[in-house]
C-alpha positions as CSV (number, residue, x, y, z in Angstrom):
1,X,20.2,4.6,-5.0
2,X,16.8,6.0,-4.5
3,X,16.0,8.4,-1.6
4,X,12.8,8.0,0.4
5,X,11.3,10.5,2.9
6,X,9.8,8.8,5.9
7,X,7.2,10.5,8.1
8,X,8.8,9.6,11.5
9,X,5.7,10.6,13.5
10,X,2.9,8.5,11.9
11,X,2.7,5.1,13.5
12,X,0.9,4.3,16.8
13,X,4.3,3.8,18.5
14,X,6.2,6.6,16.6
15,X,9.0,7.4,16.2
16,X,10.4,4.0,17.2
17,X,9.2,1.8,14.3
18,X,10.1,4.5,11.8
19,X,13.6,5.0,13.1
20,X,14.3,1.3,13.4
21,X,12.8,0.7,9.9
22,X,14.9,3.5,8.4
23,X,18.1,2.1,10.1
24,X,17.4,-1.4,8.7
25,X,16.7,0.0,5.2
26,X,20.0,2.0,5.1
27,X,22.0,-0.9,6.5
28,X,20.6,-3.3,3.9
29,X,21.3,-0.6,1.2
30,X,17.6,-0.5,0.2
31,X,17.5,3.3,-0.2
32,X,18.8,6.5,1.3
33,X,16.4,7.8,3.9
34,X,15.2,11.3,5.0
35,X,13.6,11.0,8.5
36,X,11.0,13.8,8.9
37,X,9.9,15.0,12.3
38,X,11.0,16.9,15.4
39,X,14.8,17.0,14.8
40,X,15.9,17.0,18.5
41,X,13.7,14.0,19.2
42,X,14.9,12.1,16.1
43,X,18.5,12.9,16.9
44,X,18.1,11.4,20.4
45,X,16.5,8.3,18.9
46,X,19.4,7.8,16.5
47,X,21.9,8.4,19.3
48,X,20.2,5.9,21.6
49,X,20.6,3.3,18.8
50,X,24.2,4.4,18.0
51,X,23.1,5.0,14.4
52,X,24.3,8.6,13.9
53,X,27.0,7.6,11.4
54,X,24.7,5.7,9.0
55,X,24.0,8.8,6.9
56,X,20.3,9.1,7.7
57,X,19.4,12.7,7.1
58,X,17.0,14.4,9.5
59,X,14.5,17.0,8.1
60,X,12.7,19.1,10.8
61,X,8.9,19.3,11.0
62,X,7.4,21.0,14.0
63,X,3.9,19.6,13.8
64,X,2.3,16.2,13.9
65,X,-1.0,15.1,12.4
66,X,-2.8,12.8,14.9
67,X,-5.2,9.9,14.0
68,X,-8.0,12.1,15.4
69,X,-7.4,15.1,13.1
70,X,-9.8,15.6,10.2
71,X,-7.8,15.3,7.0
72,X,-8.8,18.6,5.3
73,X,-8.5,20.6,8.5
74,X,-5.1,19.1,9.3
75,X,-3.8,20.0,5.8
76,X,-5.0,23.6,6.2
77,X,-3.9,24.2,9.7
78,X,-0.7,22.1,10.2
79,X,1.4,23.4,7.3
80,X,4.6,22.1,9.0
81,X,3.4,18.6,9.7
82,X,5.7,15.7,9.1
83,X,3.3,14.4,6.5
84,X,3.3,17.7,4.6
85,X,7.0,18.3,4.8
86,X,7.7,14.7,3.5
87,X,5.3,15.4,0.5
88,X,7.1,18.7,-0.2
89,X,10.4,16.9,-0.4
90,X,9.0,14.6,-3.1
91,X,7.5,17.5,-5.0
92,X,10.7,19.4,-4.9
93,X,12.7,16.4,-6.2
94,X,14.7,16.0,-2.9
95,X,13.1,12.5,-2.4
96,X,11.7,9.9,-4.8
97,X,8.9,8.9,-2.6
98,X,7.3,9.1,0.8
99,X,6.4,6.5,3.4
100,X,3.9,7.2,6.2
101,X,2.1,5.1,8.8
102,X,0.0,8.1,9.8
103,X,-3.6,9.3,9.4
104,X,-4.6,7.7,6.1
105,X,-7.0,10.4,5.1
106,X,-4.4,13.1,5.9
107,X,-1.7,11.3,3.8
108,X,-4.0,10.8,0.9
109,X,-5.3,14.4,1.0
110,X,-1.7,15.8,1.3
111,X,-0.4,13.6,-1.6
112,X,-3.3,14.5,-3.9
113,X,-2.9,18.3,-3.3
114,X,0.8,18.6,-2.9
115,X,1.9,16.1,-5.6
116,X,-1.1,16.3,-8.0
117,X,-2.5,13.6,-10.3
118,X,-0.9,11.8,-13.2
119,X,-1.9,12.5,-16.7
120,X,-5.1,10.6,-17.5
121,X,-6.0,9.9,-13.9
122,X,-9.2,11.4,-12.5
123,X,-9.2,9.8,-9.0
124,X,-6.3,8.0,-7.2
125,X,-6.7,4.4,-5.9
126,X,-5.2,3.0,-2.8
127,X,-3.8,-0.5,-3.5
128,X,-3.5,-3.0,-0.7
129,X,-1.3,-6.0,-1.1
130,X,-2.7,-9.2,0.5
131,X,-1.1,-12.6,0.9
132,X,-3.0,-15.5,-0.7
133,X,-3.1,-19.3,-0.2
134,X,-0.9,-19.9,-3.3
135,X,2.0,-18.2,-1.6
136,X,1.8,-15.2,-3.9
137,X,0.0,-11.8,-3.4
138,X,-3.2,-10.2,-4.6
139,X,-3.5,-6.5,-5.0
140,X,-6.9,-5.0,-4.3
141,X,-7.8,-1.5,-5.2
142,X,-9.4,0.8,-4.4
143,X,-9.5,0.3,-0.6
144,X,-10.6,3.7,0.5
145,X,-9.2,6.6,-1.6
146,X,-12.3,7.1,-3.8
147,X,-15.5,5.9,-2.2
148,X,-17.9,7.0,-4.9
149,X,-16.7,5.8,-8.3
150,X,-17.8,6.0,-11.9
151,X,-17.0,3.2,-14.5
152,X,-14.0,5.1,-15.9
153,X,-12.5,5.4,-12.4
154,X,-12.6,1.6,-12.0
155,X,-11.1,1.2,-15.5
156,X,-8.2,3.4,-14.5
157,X,-7.8,1.4,-11.2
158,X,-7.5,-1.8,-13.3
159,X,-4.8,-0.4,-15.5
160,X,-2.9,1.2,-12.6
161,X,-3.1,-2.0,-10.6
162,X,-1.9,-4.1,-13.5
163,X,1.1,-1.9,-14.1
164,X,2.0,-1.9,-10.4
165,X,1.7,-5.6,-10.1
166,X,3.9,-6.2,-13.1
167,X,6.6,-3.8,-11.9
168,X,6.8,-5.0,-8.3
169,X,6.1,-8.7,-8.6
170,X,7.6,-9.3,-12.0
171,X,4.5,-11.0,-13.5
172,X,4.3,-10.2,-17.2
173,X,0.5,-10.7,-17.6
174,X,-1.2,-10.2,-14.2
175,X,-4.8,-11.4,-14.1
176,X,-7.2,-8.5,-13.5
177,X,-10.7,-9.2,-12.1
178,X,-13.6,-7.0,-11.2
179,X,-15.2,-7.6,-7.8
180,X,-18.8,-8.6,-8.0
181,X,-21.4,-10.8,-6.3
182,X,-21.0,-13.6,-8.8
183,X,-19.0,-14.6,-11.9
184,X,-22.0,-14.8,-14.2
185,X,-22.5,-12.0,-16.8
186,X,-25.8,-10.9,-15.4
187,X,-24.5,-10.4,-11.9
188,X,-23.4,-7.1,-10.4
189,X,-25.0,-3.6,-10.1
190,X,-25.0,-0.8,-12.6
191,X,-21.5,0.3,-11.7
192,X,-19.9,-3.2,-12.1
193,X,-21.9,-4.0,-15.3
194,X,-20.9,-0.8,-17.0
195,X,-17.3,-1.2,-15.8
196,X,-17.3,-4.8,-17.0
197,X,-18.3,-3.7,-20.5
198,X,-15.5,-1.1,-20.6
199,X,-12.9,-3.5,-19.4
200,X,-13.9,-6.2,-22.0
201,X,-13.5,-3.6,-24.7
202,X,-9.9,-2.8,-23.8
203,X,-7.4,-4.7,-26.0
204,X,-6.0,-7.8,-24.3
205,X,-2.6,-6.6,-25.3
206,X,-3.1,-3.8,-22.8
207,X,-5.0,-5.6,-20.0
208,X,-5.4,-9.3,-19.1
209,X,-9.0,-9.0,-17.9
210,X,-10.6,-12.2,-16.7
211,X,-14.0,-10.9,-15.9
212,X,-16.0,-10.9,-12.6
213,X,-14.4,-12.3,-9.4
214,X,-15.8,-12.8,-6.0
215,X,-14.7,-11.9,-2.5
216,X,-13.2,-15.4,-1.9
217,X,-10.9,-14.9,-4.9
218,X,-8.9,-12.3,-2.9
219,X,-7.3,-15.2,-0.9
220,X,-7.4,-18.2,-3.2
221,X,-5.0,-16.8,-5.8
222,X,-7.4,-16.9,-8.8
223,X,-6.7,-13.2,-9.5
224,X,-3.7,-11.0,-9.2
225,X,-5.4,-7.6,-9.3
226,X,-8.9,-7.2,-7.8
227,X,-10.7,-4.0,-8.8
228,X,-13.4,-2.4,-6.6
229,X,-14.8,1.0,-5.6
230,X,-13.2,2.4,-2.5
231,X,-16.2,1.7,-0.2
232,X,-16.5,-2.0,-1.0
233,X,-12.7,-2.5,-1.2
234,X,-12.3,-1.0,2.3
235,X,-15.0,-3.3,3.7
236,X,-13.4,-6.4,2.2
237,X,-9.9,-5.3,3.4
238,X,-11.1,-4.7,7.0
239,X,-13.1,-7.9,7.0
240,X,-10.0,-9.9,5.8
241,X,-7.8,-8.2,8.5
242,X,-10.5,-9.1,11.2
243,X,-10.7,-12.7,10.1
244,X,-6.9,-13.0,10.1
245,X,-6.7,-11.6,13.7
246,X,-9.4,-14.0,14.9
247,X,-7.7,-17.0,13.3
248,X,-4.4,-16.0,14.8
249,X,-5.9,-15.7,18.3
250,X,-7.7,-19.1,17.9
251,X,-4.5,-20.8,16.7
252,X,-2.6,-19.4,19.7
253,X,-5.3,-20.4,22.1
254,X,-5.5,-23.9,20.7
255,X,-1.7,-24.5,20.7
256,X,-1.5,-23.5,24.4
257,X,-4.6,-25.3,25.6
258,X,-3.1,-28.7,26.6
259,X,0.4,-30.1,27.2
260,X,0.1,-32.2,24.1
261,X,-0.8,-29.1,22.1
262,X,2.2,-27.2,23.5
263,X,4.6,-30.0,22.6
264,X,3.1,-30.1,19.1
265,X,3.6,-26.3,18.8
266,X,7.3,-26.7,19.7
267,X,7.7,-29.5,17.2
268,X,5.9,-27.4,14.5
269,X,7.8,-24.2,15.3
270,X,9.6,-23.9,12.0
271,X,6.4,-24.5,10.0
272,X,4.5,-22.0,12.1
273,X,7.1,-19.4,11.5
274,X,6.9,-20.0,7.8
275,X,3.1,-19.7,7.9
276,X,3.4,-16.4,9.9
277,X,5.7,-14.9,7.3
278,X,3.3,-15.9,4.5
279,X,0.3,-14.1,6.1
280,X,2.2,-11.2,7.8
281,X,1.2,-7.8,6.3
282,X,4.5,-6.3,7.4
283,X,6.3,-8.3,4.6
284,X,4.5,-6.1,2.1
285,X,5.2,-2.8,3.8
286,X,2.2,-0.6,2.9
287,X,-0.4,0.4,0.3
288,X,0.7,2.6,-2.6
289,X,-1.5,5.5,-3.5
290,X,-1.7,5.0,-7.3
291,X,-2.4,7.9,-9.6
292,X,-0.5,10.7,-7.9
293,X,2.9,12.1,-9.0
294,X,5.8,10.8,-7.0
295,X,5.5,7.8,-4.8
296,X,3.3,7.6,-1.7
297,X,3.2,4.4,0.4
298,X,0.7,4.4,3.3
299,X,1.4,1.9,6.1
300,X,-0.9,0.5,8.8
301,X,-0.9,2.6,12.0
302,X,0.3,-0.5,13.9
303,X,3.3,-1.0,11.6
304,X,6.5,-2.4,13.1
305,X,10.1,-1.7,11.9
306,X,9.9,-4.6,9.4
307,X,6.8,-3.0,7.8
308,X,8.5,0.4,7.6
309,X,11.6,-1.1,6.0
310,X,9.6,-3.0,3.5
311,X,7.5,0.1,2.7
312,X,10.8,1.9,1.9
313,X,11.8,-1.0,-0.3
314,X,8.4,-0.9,-2.2
315,X,8.8,2.9,-2.6
316,X,12.3,2.5,-4.0
317,X,11.2,-0.3,-6.4
318,X,8.2,1.8,-7.5
319,X,10.5,4.7,-8.3
320,X,13.2,2.6,-9.9
321,X,10.6,0.7,-12.0
322,X,9.2,4.1,-13.4
323,X,5.7,2.9,-12.5
324,X,4.1,6.3,-12.9
325,X,5.5,6.7,-16.4
326,X,4.2,3.3,-17.3
327,X,0.8,4.1,-15.8
328,X,0.4,7.2,-18.0
329,X,1.5,5.3,-21.1
330,X,-0.8,2.3,-20.4
331,X,-3.8,4.6,-19.7
332,X,-3.3,6.4,-23.0
333,X,-3.0,3.0,-24.7
334,X,-6.1,1.6,-23.1
335,X,-8.1,4.7,-24.3
336,X,-6.8,4.3,-27.9
337,X,-7.3,0.5,-28.0
338,X,-11.0,0.5,-27.0
339,X,-12.7,-1.4,-29.8
């Protein structure tokens, strides 16, 4: 069974969601868990839940990185932070991966410096998993790790995203598309056009590249892996999250507006629960930082226990599927197969 280090002090409501998520993961035998944070506080949290006998190991960290901390400054000054201690556990081989719902910039900076890059990777990519209307998932990367990209960075994102999708979702030939402002060959800017040419030249045995895709394809299921620079990817991710929040609020308001609507909501409760599960980000846990050694899963600050549990599951599956070894192998193959 894989062992995952969980930064217990990352989420907005820490350490509650992290402790509850860890307990669920251990009880469901998803992975062994190392909870990283102030030991006395975590001991009290486990005792309050009568979970001391589950075998969750506590690893003390005396400092916490807040959402207001600048990433580089936090790395330099908070050497005993829960994020940094968790990363050290991965580097030292005491854990197979780390999960954190903390400061995204701090987690990425720590992972890049402490764990280092995979062979053949110049810049890491943060891969967000988004539900789509076909009931499957679309992976979009990068969503913020590398804002300014070169064509070879996007090519590496494409290969890493394809390997991750294949390993986690069991799809043998994921469809990989490049985000642009239209599907026609003449569309895009210099970065997308140069990247498009590079991806077309990679052997189809290595990459199932379907060409340009548009923002709407993130949700309609036309593509499995959507590739973008970190700036654009982050904008499309935040826009999608905002739209989802607005739709959820409108639906709730509509279903409670009249007596007839309330009765209809009761009758449709099962269907509404099914719909909620399909669009709930917590079902996918968090976003893997692809391209670094070890496994790093970054969760939303508002993550609940279910999200933390599923992030632990993704981290364990990532390690078990030897995704990093496959990424290095596929990157080498993509370089050699360029026609």
